[in-house]
FIDREN-112492 format. One record per atom (N, C-alpha, C, O, CB): x, z, y; atom name; residue number from 1; residue in one letter. Coordinates in steps of 0.02 Angstrom, whole numbers. Atoms other than C-alpha are relative to their C-alpha. Glycine has a CB too. Example, Ala and Ser with C-alpha at 12.3 -4.5 7.8 and 13.67 -1.06 7.14 Angstrom:
% FIDREN-112492
     px     pz     py ketor filum pagu
     45      0    -59     N     1    a
    615    390   -225    CA     1    a
     45      0     60     C     1    a
     97     33     59     O     1    a
    -50     62      1    CB     1    a
    -42     -3    -59     N     2    s
    684    357    -53    CA     2    s
    -39     37     55     C     2    s
    -14     45    110     O     2    s
     20    -71     23    CB     2    s
***
This chain:
% FIDREN-112492
     px     pz     py ketor filum pagu
    -37     35    -55     N     1    m
    208   -790   -983    CA     1    m
     60     42     17     C     1    m
     55    103     25     O     1    m
    -45    -11     63    CB     1    m
    -61    -38    -16     N     2    s
    388   -743   -943    CA     2    s
     30    -28     68     C     2    s
     17    -85     88     O     2    s
     53     -5    -60    CB     2    s
    -31     24    -65     N     3    v
    487   -752   -779    CA     3    v
     59    -44    -22     C     3    v
     95    -27    -68     O     3    v
     26     62     50    CB     3    v
    -50     44     16     N     4    p
    605   -898   -782    CA     4    p
     67     34     22     C     4    p
     66     74     68     O     4    p
    -12    -69     33    CB     4    p
    -60    -26    -13     N     5    d
    794   -855   -783    CA     5    d
     25    -13     72     C     5    d
     68     23     96     O     5    d
     44    -23    -49    CB     5    d
    -21     20    -63     N     6    t
    815   -937   -616    CA     6    t
    -31     43     57     C     6    t
    -10     39    115     O     6    t
    -15    -71      9    CB     6    t
     41    -40    -49     N     7    a
    693   -814   -530    CA     7    a
     33     70      4     C     7    a
      1    121    -10     O     7    a
    -80      5    -23    CB     7    a
    -41    -64     -6     N     8    l
    828   -678   -502    CA     8    l
    -23     33     68     C     8    l
    -38     -1    117     O     8    l
     84    -15     -1    CB     8    l
     10    -33    -63     N     9    l
    795   -540   -374    CA     9    l
     62     -5     43     C     9    l
    118      4     18     O     9    l
    -19     73    -11    CB     9    l
    -56      5    -47     N    10    s
    903   -564   -219    CA    10    s
     12     66     36     C    10    s
    -38     99     54     O    10    s
    -12    -56     50    CB    10    s
    -19    -53    -43     N    11    d
    996   -423   -126    CA    11    d
     14    -24     68     C    11    d
     41     13    109     O    11    d
     58     37    -27    CB    11    d
    -18     29    -68     N    12    q
   1011   -538     25    CA    12    q
    -60    -26     31     C    12    q
    -60    -30     92     O    12    q
     52    -56     -5    CB    12    q
     58     29    -31     N    13    y
    837   -613     50    CA    13    y
    -63     26    -41     C    13    y
    -61     39   -101     O    13    y
      5    -80      0    CB    13    y
     67    -15     25     N    14    v
    659   -567     18    CA    14    v
    -60    -34     32     C    14    v
    -63    -36     93     O    14    v
    -11     70      6    CB    14    v
     60     31    -31     N    15    t
    495   -659     45    CA    15    t
    -66     35    -29     C    15    t
    -74     46    -89     O    15    t
     -1    -79    -14    CB    15    t
     61    -29     19     N    16    i
    323   -581     48    CA    16    i
    -55    -44     30     C    16    i
    -47    -66     88     O    16    i
     -5     74     22    CB    16    i
     53     42    -27     N    17    t
    162   -682     70    CA    17    t
    -64     40     -3     C    17    t
    -77     80    -47     O    17    t
     -7    -66    -40    CB    17    t
     63    -31     -3     N    18    h
     -7   -625    126    CA    18    h
    -51    -50     27     C    18    h
    -41    -81     79     O    18    h
      2     63     42    CB    18    h
     56     46    -25     N    19    v
   -169   -728    141    CA    19    v
    -49     39     44     C    19    v
    -81     87     22     O    19    v
    -41    -33    -62    CB    19    v
     40    -39    -47     N    20    t
   -263   -671    294    CA    20    t
    -72    -21     -5     C    20    t
    -87    -79    -19     O    20    t
     24     -8     73    CB    20    t
     70     15     -1     N    21    t
   -451   -657    302    CA    21    t
    -33     30     61     C    21    t
      1     59    103     O    21    t
    -33     26    -63    CB    21    t
     40    -29    -58     N    22    a
   -585   -605    425    CA    22    a
     11     77      0     C    22    a
     13    104     56     O    22    a
    -81    -17     -7    CB    22    a
     -9    -67      1     N    23    r
   -559   -426    373    CA    23    r
     65     22     36     C    23    r
     70     80     57     O    23    r
     -2     21    -69    CB    23    r
    -68    -15    -29     N    24    d
   -379   -434    447    CA    24    d
     -2    -12     78     C    24    d
     50     -6    111     O    24    d
     58    -48    -34    CB    24    d
      5     19    -70     N    25    t
   -444   -481    624    CA    25    t
    -18     60     43     C    25    t
    -46    110     20     O    25    t
    -52    -56      9    CB    25    t
     18    -49    -48     N    26    n
   -463   -380    782    CA    26    n
    -64    -25     34     C    26    n
    -92    -76     13     O    26    n
     57     12     51    CB    26    n
     66     16    -31     N    27    i
   -616   -384    899    CA    27    i
      6    -68     39     C    27    i
    -44    -96     62     O    27    i
    -24     59     50    CB    27    i
     -5     70    -39     N    28    y
   -544   -546    983    CA    28    y
      3    -53    -58     C    28    y
      5   -113    -40     O    28    y
     73     -6     52    CB    28    y
     -3     56     51     N    29    g
   -539   -641    813    CA    29    g
     70    -19    -27     C    29    g
     77    -62    -70     O    29    g
    -29    -62     31    CB    29    g
    -64     17     24     N    30    y
   -352   -641    791    CA    30    y
     22     55    -54     C    30    y
     -3    112    -56     O    30    y
     51     -6     62    CB    30    y
    -29    -52     46     N    31    v
   -255   -556    651    CA    31    v
     34     55     34     C    31    v
     75     43     79     O    31    v
     47    -31    -46    CB    31    v
    -25    -61    -31     N    32    s
   -210   -380    698    CA    32    s
     78      1     -3     C    32    s
    108    -17    -54     O    32    s
    -31     64    -37    CB    32    s
    -71     -7     -2     N    33    g
    -31   -352    751    CA    33    g
     27     54    -47     C    33    g
     85     52    -67     O    33    g
     21     13     70    CB    33    g
    -14    -50     48     N    34    a
    -34   -196    639    CA    34    a
     16    -27    -72     C    34    a
     59     -4   -109     O    34    a
    -57     46     -2    CB    34    a
     -8     29     68     N    35    l
    -50   -304    486    CA    35    l
     71    -37     -2     C    35    l
    109    -30    -50     O    35    l
    -62    -53    -17    CB    35    l
    -60     31     -4     N    36    t
     96   -410    542    CA    36    t
     59     47     -4     C    36    t
    108     35    -40     O    36    t
      1    -38     59    CB    36    t
    -55    -53      5     N    37    m
    204   -253    572    CA    37    m
      5     28    -69     C    37    m
     61     43    -90     O    37    m
    -14     59     48    CB    37    m
     -2    -28     71     N    38    k
    161   -189    397    CA    38    k
     31    -50    -44     C    38    k
     68    -30    -90     O    38    k
    -71     17    -28    CB    38    k
    -30     52     45     N    39    l
    212   -352    317    CA    39    l
     74     -2     14     C    39    l
    116    -10    -31     O    39    l
    -33    -72     12    CB    39    l
    -75      3    -17     N    40    i
    376   -351    412    CA    40    i
     31     60    -27     C    40    i
     85     52    -55     O    40    i
     13     -4     78    CB    40    i
    -29    -61     27     N    41    d
    410   -169    362    CA    41    d
      1     -4    -76     C    41    d
     49     20   -106     O    41    d
    -39     60     23    CB    41    d
     -1      3     76     N    42    d
    362   -205    178    CA    42    d
     55    -45    -20     C    42    d
     92    -27    -65     O    42    d
    -68    -27    -31    CB    42    d
    -51     49     22     N    43    a
    476   -358    169    CA    43    a
     72     34      9     C    43    a
    115     29    -35     O    43    a
     -7    -71     45    CB    43    a
    -64    -31    -15     N    44    a
    623   -259    250    CA    44    a
     10     58    -50     C    44    a
     66     68    -72     O    44    a
      3     25     74    CB    44    a
     -6    -56     48     N    45    l
    588   -107    134    CA    45    l
     21    -31    -67     C    45    l
     69     -6    -95     O    45    l
    -70     42     -7    CB    45    l
    -20     27     67     N    46    v
    599   -214    -26    CA    46    v
     75    -14      3     C    46    v
    114      6    -41     O    46    v
    -41    -66    -19    CB    46    v
    -70     17     -7     N    47    l
    763   -282     37    CA    47    l
     46     60      6     C    47    l
    100     60    -23     O    47    l
      9    -44     59    CB    47    l
    -36    -58    -16     N    48    g
    825   -111     98    CA    48    g
     10     37    -64     C    48    g
     66     58    -76     O    48    g
    -35     41     53    CB    48    g
     -4    -36     65     N    49    v
    792    -27    -73    CA    49    v
     46    -38    -46     C    49    v
     87     -7    -80     O    49    v
    -71      7    -34    CB    49    v
    -46     33     43     N    50    r
    879   -169   -164    CA    50    r
     75      7     20     C    50    r
    119     11    -23     O    50    r
    -19    -71     -2    CB    50    r
    -64     -8    -23     N    51    v
   1031   -153    -58    CA    51    v
     28     66     -8     C    51    v
     86     74    -26     O    51    v
      3    -17     64    CB    51    v
    -20    -70      1     N    52    a
   1035     35    -54    CA    52    a
      2     19    -77     C    52    a
     30     72    -91     O    52    a
    -53     47     43    CB    52    a
      4    -19     66     N    53    r
   1006     36   -245    CA    53    r
    -35     68     -9     C    53    r
    -17    111    -48     O    53    r
     66      0    -28    CB    53    r
     43    -67      6     N    54    g
    878    175   -221    CA    54    g
    -39      9     65     C    54    g
    -43    -37    106     O    54    g
     48     68    -13    CB    54    g
     42    -14    -60     N    55    p
    771    253    -87    CA    55    p
     36    -21     68     C    55    p
     96    -11     81     O    55    p
    -17     78      1    CB    55    p
    -26     19    -69     N    56    a
    788    184     89    CA    56    a
    -62      7     47     C    56    a
   -118     -9     27     O    56    a
     34    -78      2    CB    56    a
     56     -9    -52     N    57    v
    680    221    244    CA    57    v
     18    -36     64     C    57    v
     76    -45     82     O    57    v
    -13     78     17    CB    57    v
     -2     30    -62     N    58    t
    645    134    406    CA    58    t
     27     52     49     C    58    t
     -4    105     57     O    58    t
    -67    -28     20    CB    58    t
    -31    -43    -50     N    59    a
    760    214    538    CA    59    a
    -17    -25     75     C    59    a
    -25     16    120     O    59    a
     79      2    -12    CB    59    a
      7     24    -64     N    60    r
    730     98    685    CA    60    r
    -24    -70     -1     C    60    r
      1   -111    -40     O    60    r
     62      7     36    CB    60    r
     15     67     -8     N    61    v
    641    -56    737    CA    61    v
     30    -21     72     C    61    v
      5     -3    125     O    61    v
    -78    -12     -7    CB    61    v
    -38     15    -59     N    62    e
    761   -129    862    CA    62    e
    -33    -56     44     C    62    e
    -23    -62    105     O    62    e
     71    -21    -20    CB    62    e
     29     60    -39     N    63    q
    663   -282    911    CA    63    q
    -62    -21    -40     C    63    q
    -59    -26   -101     O    63    q
     55    -64      6    CB    63    q
     61     27     30     N    64    l
    485   -343    874    CA    64    l
    -34    -42     49     C    64    l
    -55    -18    102     O    64    l
    -48     55    -25    CB    64    l
     34     49    -40     N    65    e
    411   -501    949    CA    65    e
    -57    -32    -34     C    65    e
    -51    -56    -90     O    65    e
     46    -50     20    CB    65    e
     58     38     18     N    66    f
    241   -573    929    CA    66    f
     -4    -66     43     C    66    f
    -22    -66    102     O    66    f
    -65     44      9    CB    66    f
    -12     62    -33     N    67    l
    268   -755    970    CA    67    l
    -62    -46      6     C    67    l
    -74    -78     58     O    67    l
     54    -35    -37    CB    67    l
     60     39      3     N    68    k
    107   -841    920    CA    68    k
    -54     39    -30     C    68    k
    -39     82    -72     O    68    k
      9    -62    -36    CB    68    k
     57    -33     30     N    69    p
    -68   -780    879    CA    69    p
    -14    -23    -69     C    69    p
    -10    -83    -83     O    69    p
    -60    -10     41    CB    69    p
     15     21     73     N    70    v
   -114   -779    694    CA    70    v
    -76      2     -9     C    70    v
   -108     47     19     O    70    v
     37     50    -56    CB    70    v
     71      8      6     N    71    e
   -289   -832    643    CA    71    e
    -23     16    -71     C    71    e
     13      3   -119     O    71    e
    -20    -70     20    CB    71    e
     31     -9     72     N    72    a
   -399   -782    493    CA    72    a
     10    -62    -40     C    72    a
     -6   -116    -15     O    72    a
    -78     16      2    CB    72    a
     -9     61     42     N    73    g
   -357   -901    351    CA    73    g
     71    -24     -1     C    73    g
     90    -64    -44     O    73    g
    -45    -55     26    CB    73    g
    -70     19      5     N    74    d
   -175   -917    396    CA    74    d
     33     33    -56     C    74    d
     14     89    -73     O    74    d
     36     16     63    CB    74    d
    -43    -32     51     N    75    v
    -50   -883    255    CA    75    v
     62     22     32     C    75    v
     98    -20     59     O    75    v
     17    -46    -58    CB    75    v
    -59    -29    -32     N    76    l
     86   -767    319    CA    76    l
     56      5    -50     C    76    l
     45     31   -104     O    76    l
    -15     68     29    CB    76    l
    -57     -8     37     N    77    h
    257   -778    248    CA    77    h
     51     42     35     C    77    h
     74     20     88     O    77    h
     27    -64    -16    CB    77    h
    -50    -38    -37     N    78    a
    378   -640    299    CA    78    a
     66     -8    -47     C    78    a
     69      5   -107     O    78    a
    -25     82     13    CB    78    a
    -67     11     30     N    79    y
    562   -684    263    CA    79    y
     51     50     24     C    79    y
     73     46     81     O    79    y
     26    -69     17    CB    79    y
    -54    -51    -20     N    80    a
    685   -538    267    CA    80    a
     65    -21    -24     C    80    a
     72    -44    -81     O    80    a
    -14     71    -27    CB    80    a
    -63     18     13     N    81    r
    867   -570    275    CA    81    r
     49     56     17     C    81    r
     46     85     72     O    81    r
     14    -61     36    CB    81    r
    -49    -49    -15     N    82    l
   1011   -449    258    CA    82    l
     52    -22     52     C    82    l
     83    -74     45     O    82    l
     34     18    -61    CB    82    l
    -50     14    -54     N    83    m
   1121   -449    411    CA    83    m
     64     35     -2     C    83    m
    117      6      8     O    83    m
    -27     15     64    CB    83    m
    -61    -41      8     N    84    k
   1242   -305    386    CA    84    k
    -15     66    -29     C    84    k
    -69     93    -22     O    84    k
     34     10     66    CB    84    k
      7    -68     26     N    85    t
   1270   -144    296    CA    85    t
     55     43     32     C    85    t
    107     18     54     O    85    t
      4      2    -79    CB    85    t
    -43    -49    -27     N    86    g
   1354     11    357    CA    86    g
     14     57    -54     C    86    g
      5     44   -114     O    86    g
    -31     30     66    CB    86    g
    -14    -52     49     N    87    y
   1403    176    273    CA    87    y
    -66     19    -39     C    87    y
    -68     24   -101     O    87    y
     31     64     37    CB    87    y
     68    -11     29     N    88    s
   1219    217    243    CA    88    s
    -58    -41     31     C    88    s
   -117    -32     15     O    88    s
    -18     73      7    CB    88    s
     50     38    -33     N    89    s
   1131     92    356    CA    89    s
     -7    -72    -25     C    89    s
     39    -97    -56     O    89    s
     14      0     72    CB    89    s
     12     66     22     N    90    i
   1060    -78    321    CA    90    i
    -42    -33     56     C    90    i
    -99    -14     69     O    90    i
    -37      1    -70    CB    90    i
     33     38    -49     N    91    k
   1017   -203    459    CA    91    k
    -29    -62    -31     C    91    k
      3    -99    -68     O    91    k
     47    -18     55    CB    91    k
     39     51     31     N    92    i
    881   -326    416    CA    92    i
    -36    -43     58     C    92    i
    -64    -15    105     O    92    i
    -52     33    -50    CB    92    i
     41     41    -44     N    93    d
    807   -475    511    CA    93    d
    -61    -26    -40     C    93    d
    -54    -47    -97     O    93    d
     42    -58     30    CB    93    d
     57     27     32     N    94    v
    629   -528    471    CA    94    v
    -35    -46     44     C    94    v
    -47    -29    102     O    94    v
    -45     52    -23    CB    94    v
     40     49    -33     N    95    e
    535   -684    524    CA    95    e
    -64    -13    -36     C    95    e
    -65    -22    -97     O    95    e
     37    -62      9    CB    95    e
     68     10     33     N    96    v
    349   -707    494    CA    96    v
    -27    -71     26     C    96    v
    -35    -86     86     O    96    v
    -55     65     20    CB    96    v
     29     70    -19     N    97    y
    282   -888    486    CA    97    y
    -71      1    -22     C    97    y
    -86     31    -73     O    97    y
     39    -62    -36    CB    97    y
     70     15     11     N    98    a
     95   -934    492    CA    98    a
     -7    -71    -23     C    98    a
      6   -119     14     O    98    a
    -41     13     63    CB    98    a
     16     64     27     N    99    e
     49  -1075    379    CA    99    e
    -76    -13      5     C    99    e
   -118     22    -24     O    99    e
     25     -4    -73    CB    99    e
     68     17    -12     N   100    r
   -110  -1161    438    CA   100    r
    -22    -61    -36     C   100    r
     19   -107    -43     O   100    r
    -11     -8     71    CB   100    r
     28     50     39     N   101    i
   -217  -1276    340    CA   101    i
     12    -68     36     C   101    i
     34   -117      5     O   101    i
    -73     15    -13    CB   101    i
     -2     61    -37     N   102    d
   -218  -1409    481    CA   102    d
     64    -15     34     C   102    d
     67    -62     73     O   102    d
    -51      0     47    CB   102    d
    -65     16    -33     N   103    v
    -34  -1398    533    CA   103    v
     50     -7    -54     C   103    v
     55     36    -98     O   103    v
     21     55     51    CB   103    v
    -46     13     58     N   104    e
    101  -1471    422    CA   104    e
     65     48      1     C   104    e
     93     65    -51     O   104    e
     23    -78      3    CB   104    e
    -59    -43     -8     N   105    i
    245  -1360    490    CA   105    i
    -23     74     10     C   105    i
    -63     88     55     O   105    i
     44    -24     61    CB   105    i
     20    -72    -16     N   106    p
    226  -1170    478    CA   106    p
     22     19     70     C   106    p
     72     -7     95     O   106    p
     32     51    -51    CB   106    p
     -9    -29    -69     N   107    i
    221  -1078    648    CA   107    i
     41     67     -2     C   107    i
     21    115    -34     O   107    i
    -72     14     33    CB   107    i
    -32    -69     -5     N   108    l
    350   -941    685    CA   108    l
    -45     41     44     C   108    l
    -55     25    103     O   108    l
     75     -3     30    CB   108    l
     56    -42    -29     N   109    a
    224   -809    732    CA   109    a
     35     69     26     C   109    a
     18     94     80     O   109    a
    -62     17    -60    CB   109    a
    -27    -63    -17     N   110    s
    335   -649    737    CA   110    s
     70      5    -27     C   110    s
     89    -27    -76     O   110    s
    -43     57    -25    CB   110    s
    -67    -16     30     N   111    r
    511   -587    714    CA   111    r
     20     69     21     C   111    r
     -3     94     73     O   111    r
     56    -52     22    CB   111    r
    -16    -67    -11     N   112    a
    589   -418    706    CA   112    a
     72     15    -30     C   112    a
     95    -17    -76     O   112    a
    -54     45    -31    CB   112    a
    -65    -26     27     N   113    q
    756   -328    678    CA   113    q
    -10     71    -15     C   113    q
    -31    108     29     O   113    q
     60    -10     49    CB   113    q
      8    -73     26     N   114    l
    753   -162    577    CA   114    l
     64     26    -25     C   114    l
    107    -12    -48     O   114    l
    -52      6    -57    CB   114    l
    -51    -34     35     N   115    t
    876    -36    521    CA   115    t
    -29     48    -50     C   115    t
    -73     88    -33     O   115    t
     46     35     47    CB   115    t
     24    -44     52     N   116    f
    848     52    359    CA   116    f
     60     47    -17     C   116    f
    118     27     -8     O   116    f
    -26    -42    -64    CB   116    f
    -48    -41     17     N   117    v
    945    202    301    CA   117    v
     -8     21    -76     C   117    v
    -62     44    -95     O   117    v
      0     55     47    CB   117    v
      5    -29     67     N   118    a
    984    246    116    CA   118    a
     -5     75      1     C   118    a
     34    108     36     O   118    a
     58    -21    -41    CB   118    a
      7    -70      1     N   119    v
    926    419     78    CA   119    v
      5     33    -70     C   119    v
     -8     -1   -120     O   119    v
    -65     16     31    CB   119    v
      0    -39     64     N   120    d
    950    552    -63    CA   120    d
    -65     32    -14     C   120    d
   -113     19     22     O   120    d
     51     54      1    CB   120    d
     61    -34     17     N   121    e
    820    658   -143    CA   121    e
    -24     51     51     C   121    e
    -81     73     47     O   121    e
      9     33    -64    CB   121    e
     20    -49    -54     N   122    t
    816    777      7    CA   122    t
    -11    -40     62     C   122    t
    -20    -10    115     O   122    t
     56     57     14    CB   122    t
     17     42    -61     N   123    n
    787    626    128    CA   123    n
     58      2     47     C   123    n
     46    -13    106     O   123    n
    -66     26     38    CB   123    n
    -53      1    -40     N   124    r
    963    644    197    CA   124    r
     40    -67    -11     C   124    r
     40    -94    -66     O   124    r
     40     60    -14    CB   124    r
    -36     62     11     N   125    p
   1071    489    227    CA   125    p
     52      2    -56     C   125    p
     88     52    -59     O   125    p
     32    -19     62    CB   125    p
    -47      3     53     N   126    r
   1179    444     79    CA   126    r
     41    -66      2     C   126    r
     15   -116     26     O   126    r
    -36      7    -65    CB   126    r
    -40     61     -1     N   127    p
   1318    315     61    CA   127    p
    -34    -57    -45     C   127    p
    -63    -44    -98     O   127    p
     74     16    -24    CB   127    p
     16     58     38     N   128    i
   1274    143      1    CA   128    i
     62    -16    -49     C   128    i
    119    -12    -29     O   128    i
    -16    -61     49    CB   128    i
    -58     16     47     N   129    s
   1379     96   -153    CA   129    s
     39    -56     29     C   129    s
     15   -101     64     O   129    s
    -25    -18    -73    CB   129    s
    -50     48    -27     N   130    s
   1531     -2   -115    CA   130    s
    -19    -73    -25     C   130    s
    -12   -122     11     O   130    s
     75     20    -22    CB   130    s
     17     68     27     N   131    s
   1471   -145   -234    CA   131    s
    -60    -32     45     C   131    s
    -61    -91     60     O   131    s
    -24      6    -80    CB   131    s
     59     29    -44     N   132    a
   1310   -165   -128    CA   132    a
     24    -19     67     C   132    a
      2    -70     93     O   132    a
    -59     53      9    CB   132    a
    -26     18    -66     N   133    a
   1405   -162     36    CA   133    a
     41    -63     -5     C   133    a
     39   -102     43     O   133    a
     42     57     30    CB   133    a
    -40     62      6     N   134    r
   1522   -300    -25    CA   134    r
    -45    -58     -1     C   134    r
    -25   -112     22     O   134    r
     44      0    -63    CB   134    r
     48     63      6     N   135    k
   1372   -414    -57    CA   135    k
    -24    -20     64     C   135    k
    -48    -76     67     O   135    k
    -61     13    -45    CB   135    k
     29     17    -61     N   136    a
   1320   -415    125    CA   136    a
     44    -54     31     C   136    a
    105    -57     21     O   136    a
     -8     62     46    CB   136    a
    -34     56    -30     N   137    p
   1367   -566    222    CA   137    p
     53     21     45     C   137    p
     43     67     85     O   137    p
    -46    -42     35    CB   137    p
    -57    -25    -40     N   138    a
   1537   -552    303    CA   138    a
     -2    -18     74     C   138    a
     27     15    117     O   138    a
     62    -25    -28    CB   138    a
      6     21    -68     N   139    v
   1489   -649    458    CA   139    v
    -74     -8     18     C   139    v
   -109    -41    -20     O   139    v
     39    -65     10    CB   139    v
     69      4    -19     N   140    v
   1320   -636    548    CA   140    v
     -4    -50     51     C   140    v
     33    -45    100     O   140    v
    -29     65     25    CB   140    v
      3     53    -47     N   141    g
   1270   -792    641    CA   141    g
    -66      1     39     C   141    g
    -76    -43     82     O   141    g
     10    -64    -35    CB   141    g
***
């Protein structure tokens, strides 16, 4: 089996999916916020590394909102979107939707805004290549 030519990796968007189970729940029966935070960070990391063309680390979580509870059995979809790049920084928005078996439209469960920093082999900030920075959206809406 081969990957179709149309399935190219994007340096502007990333989607990660996770099927929740009872093992993901807290004592109240809802999926743990920690799992959602990890999913958010993982989606942002993949995008940050692509944009940085190398190692990148989470520098800041500027916003994190839990909007709706997530239940065991929900399929979570984390959508990361590149918002802007700086000299070594990468600003990323992530939205997490919960897909429920009995609901036709996925529910916006969480959203976050993170900043990643491109780092060198000594974990110090390094410049993002000019070609990567040029691919960032010019206007953020």
